[in-house]
N, C-alpha and C positions, 0 to 999 in steps of 0.2 A: 393577605393584603388585597383589597378590592381594586377595581379599575380606577375609581376616583382617586385613590391614593397614588396609583401609578401616574395618572395624568396631572398630578399636582406639581410636577417638576419636569422640565424639558428632557433631562437625562433619563428619568424614570419612564416618561412617555415614549422615548426612543426604544428603551428596553421592551416595553409592552408591545410596541409595533413589531419588533423583531420576533417576540414570542408568538404573536398572532401569525406571522408569516411562516414560522417553523412548526406551528401547531403545538406549542408548549402551553400547558395549563398550570395556573397557580392553584395548588391544593392545600395551602396553608390552613391549619385549623385555628380557631380562636385562641386556644391556649398557646400554640406556637407563636402566633402573632404577638401576644403579650410578652413572650420571652425574647422577641427580636429575631425569631427564626422565620425564614421564608422557604417553602418547599415547592419545587416544580416537578411536574410529571411530563416526561417526553413521549412523543408518539412512536417510540422505538422499544421493542421488547427485549428483555434479557434472553440470551440463547438457552440458558440452562433451565429456567422455570417459566418462561413465556410471560412474566409480569412486566408491566411498563416500567421503564427506568425512571427513578426519582433522584433528584439532586437537591441539595439544600444549602442555604446561606445562614451562618450563625453569628450572633452579636460578638462572640469571642474572637472573630476574625478568620474562622475556618470556613471552607466550602467543602462539602462532602458528597460522595455518592451514597445513597441511603439503602440500596437494596440489590447491588450487583455482586455481592460476595457474602462470606460467612459473617462479616461485620462491616459496619460503615467505614469507609476509608477516605482520607483527605485528598482533595484535588488541588490543594495549594502547590505553588512552586516550591522546590526544595533548594536549600542553600547549605554550604558546609559550615558547621558550627565551629566555635573556638576550640582549639585542641586542649586537652587536659592531660596531665602527667601523673602517673602513679608509680609508687615505689615497687620495683619488680622483685625485690628481695635478693637481688644479686649485686655484686660489687666488681669493680675492675681490679686487676692485679695490684694497683696502687692503693686500693681501699676505698675508692670513690663509689658512691651509690649509683646504680643503673636505674633509669626510669623508663617506663613504657608510655609511649605517646598514644592517646586515644581521642578520636574525634567522631562526631556523628553528623548526619544530615538532618536538618530540621525544617519545618514548614515556614514559609514566609507568610506571616499573617496579613490580612487585609482589613484594617480597622474600620473603614468607612463602608456603609452598606451599599451605596450605589456603585462603588468600585467593585465590590464583591459580585453584584449582579451582572455588571458589564463583563467581568472576568468569567463568570459562569456561562454567559452567552457565547463568548469566544471559545471557551473550553468545549462546550457541548457541540458547537458547530464543527470544530476541528476533529474531535475524538469520537463523536457519535454519528453526526449527520454525514460527514465526509468519509471517514474511515469505514463506516458501515453502510455506505451508499448502496451496496448490493443486497441489502436486506429488504425483502418484499413487504408489502403492506400488512399481511396477516402475521408478520413476526417470524416467518421461517427464514433462517439465515442460510444464504447460498454461498458456499465456500468458493474462493477464487478459482481453484483448480477445476471445479465442476462447471463454473460459469464459462471459463475458457474452453473446456472440453465440449460443451454444448454449442458454442459458437463455431468451433472447428468442424464439428459433426454437421452442423447446418450448412457450412460452406461446401463440404464434401458431397452432401446430398444434392445441393444445387448444381455442382459441377457434373455429377453423374447424370442428373436429369437432362442437362444440356447436351451431353455427349450422346445421349440416346435419340436425339432428334436427327432426322435424315440430313438436314443441311450441315449440321456440325459433324456428323459422321463422314460425309463426303469430304469436308474440309480436312478432317483428321486423317483420312486415308490419303488424301492428296499430299498432305504434309509428310506423312510417313514415306510415301513413294519418293518424294523430292529429297528427303533426308538420305534414303538408300542410294539414289542416283548420285548425290553429292559424295557419298562415301566411296562409291565405285570410281568416280572421277578422281578422287583424291588418291586412291590406291594406284590407279593407272598412271596418274601423273607422277607419283613417287617412283614407280618403276622406270618411267621415261627419264626422270631426273637421275636415277641411279645409273642408267646406261650412259647418259651424257656426262656424268661426273667421272665415270671410269671407262673411257673409250678404249677400244682395242687398237693397239699399234702393231703393225706387221712390217717386217723387212724380208727381203729375199737375198740370200747369200749363196753364190754358186748354184743357183737354181733351186735352193731349198728355202721354203717359207718358214719364218719363225715369228711367234707372237711375243711381244714385249709386255710384261706385266708391271 
């Protein structure tokens, strides 16, 4: 689909505007266009083979990822299908047949093309551009744990550099001395409190001094 076709309708034009902002390219071939297929190439690389991710819209109502796995897979929403019942080959003690219930999850088809394209835009924005926002431009994927580790290391390096400056060292030493002084005052205060809490009481009987505990 060329740009003139996109601009032929306000909804298509809005999709094209969003594609331009995200750097998405329409790489649909002439044959695919005749079959009602539209293929987009994202500016994000697959982690396993470094190829640019491609997604597609099909006239059958499906939207698919074209190259991020061993086979193309649907990106449509899933819904629970109607349950089916099969003869289990078993019966109840009363002779009634027992059935096995079986249900599957199926894709929700999107029959209208512009609806598929708008859905694709939303899906790609959420699952590729946002969830993989820590992927650098050249396609190298940076794992979350490594990203957070690098940030923590940078913070530690910055704090260590600050502590090596004379001004900060003096402040650090001053704080240490202040903390030590406060601890000594607390210990001494605790001793005084202990003596006040348990005072010695003395009485004298017949000239003999006794301590009352």
